[in-house]
N, C-alpha and C positions, 0 to 999 in steps of 0.2 A: 281697612284696608290705605287707603289713600293718606288717612290721617297718619298713621305710623310709619309711611316711606317718607314723607314728610320731614318728622318728628326725630327717624335716625340719619337724615342727611341733613339736617339744622344741628343736631347734635356730634355729627364726625367732622363738619366743616367749625364749631366753636371748639370743640376738642384737639383738633389738629391742625386746622388752616390760620384759626383766630392769632395764636400764639407766634406762628412763625410772622404771618404780616405786622404782629405790634412789635417784633423784634426789628424787623428790617426797615421803619418808620422811625422807633424810637433812636435805634443805632444812629443812623442819618441825622436824625436831630440832637445829640450827643457830638455827632463828629460837627454839625455846623455848628454849634456853642463853642466848643471848645476853638475850631478857625476863628472866631470871632470873637474869641477871649470874653465867652459869655460867664465864666465860671471863674474869673480871674477876680479875686479879693483886692479890692485898692486898697493902697498901702494908709495907715493910719497919721492924719494930720496935727502936726506938732503945734503948739503955740508961738508963734514966731517972739515975743515976751516972756519973760518971767526966767528963771534961775534954771539952768541947765543941770543935769546929776552928772557925775561920773560912774561910771560902771560898778555896781554892787550897790550902791544906794539907793535907799527906798523914798520914791517921792511920792506925797500925801497929796489929792486934789482938794476935798472935803472934810474937815471936822465939824461934825455937828457941835452946836452949843451944848454948851454942862448946864444940867438942868437945876437951879437955884436951890440951895439947901432950905431957903427960909418956909418953903412949900410945903415939908416935911417934918412931921415931929422929931425929935433931940433923941429918944428911945427907938426910933423904928429902923430894925435892922435890917428885914427884908418882905417879902410878899406872904400872900397868903400861904399855908401850909395843908396838907391834904392828909390822913392818916389814911393807909391801906394796909389791908393786910395781903401777905405773897401767898396764892394759890400754888400749891404743890399738885 
């Protein structure tokens, strides 16, 4: 009987009291972070040197080097091909 009484008390405490306590604690934490500026995203740093682009233009930071064509055979048009059947 003592076990069931303790079990019921713990169940109700976890079911009804714990969500209220967590809501109060987390809302206080979120308020504190908002006051301290904890959720502010810092502005992106722009490099001082380099050309500036006008609005509407695309600026490319990095272009990977192209593969040399000496490694490929002249008749090669693509990769491996796999035949498959469509299942309905």
